[in-house]
N, C-alpha and C positions, 0 to 999 in steps of 0.2 A: 230494578229501576222503577221509579214512580213519577207521576206528573209533578212538575215543579222543580225537578232536578236540573242542575246546570252541568252540561257536559262540555269538555274541552277536547279539541282535536290534537292528535299526536303528530300530525303531518303539517299543520299550518296554524294560523292564528284564530281560526273559526271557533266560536263558542255558541252553544244553543241552549235554549230552555225547553224542556220536555213538556208539551201540552197534552199529548195523548200517546200511549205506547202499548205494545204487546210484547210477547216473548220474541226476541231476536237481537242481533248485534247491530247497533247503530254505528255507522262508519263515516269518516270524512277523509277525502283524499286517498281512499283505499285502506286506511288504518282504523282500527277500533277507537271509539271515543271513550273517555273516562272522566271521572270527577276531577282528577289531577292531571296536569300535563307532565309527560315523562321527561326525564333529564335530557335524553337524546331524542331529537325529532326523527320521526319515521319518514321514509322517502315518499314523496307525493306521486301517486300512480297517474299516468297520463290519461287513463280512461275516466278518472274522477278529478279532473283539474279545471273544471269550468268556473269554479268560484261560488261563493255565497254572498247574498246581499243582506245588509243589516235591516231589521224590521220586517223581513219577509217570512211568511210561514211556508214550510215545506211539508208535503204530504205524500203518502204512497197511494197506489191505485185503489187499494181496498179501504182506505180511510182509517186503518188501524194505528197509523203513526202520524203525529203532527208535531213539528219542531219549529220553534221561533228562533231565528238567528239574532243574537244579541251582540255579536262581534263578527264582522265579515273576515273572510280569508280566501285563499287560493283554491282550496279543496272543495269538491262537491259532496253533498250528503247522500248516503245510501243506507239501506237496511239489508243485511245479508247479501251484499253485492248487487242489489237492485236499486238503481238511482231514484231519488225522491225528486218531485217537481214542485215548482212554486205554486202555492194555492191561489186560485183565481178569486178576485174580489167579488162579493155579492153585489149585484146591481141594485140600485136604490129604486123604490117604486116611483112611478110617474106622479108628478104633483099637479096634474091637470084638474 
């Protein structure tokens, strides 16, 4: 997987663009994400069902992964079972 790739969830409607990645399995709703959506939808895991927000960037604690949500869905994003969090916006400098 490389940056610029578009991944689709097997468990919901979520689609993401890979901004930064390392070696690991990107998941949504508890199911692995892939370039193509499977014919049969995977079951949404309760632990990963908080949903995704369009236009938000999701990162891991180490900063090795960064994903941009391009289509929202009911599943939450994770890498190897560890949930990703919404990236905080950078504060603008004061204009005083």
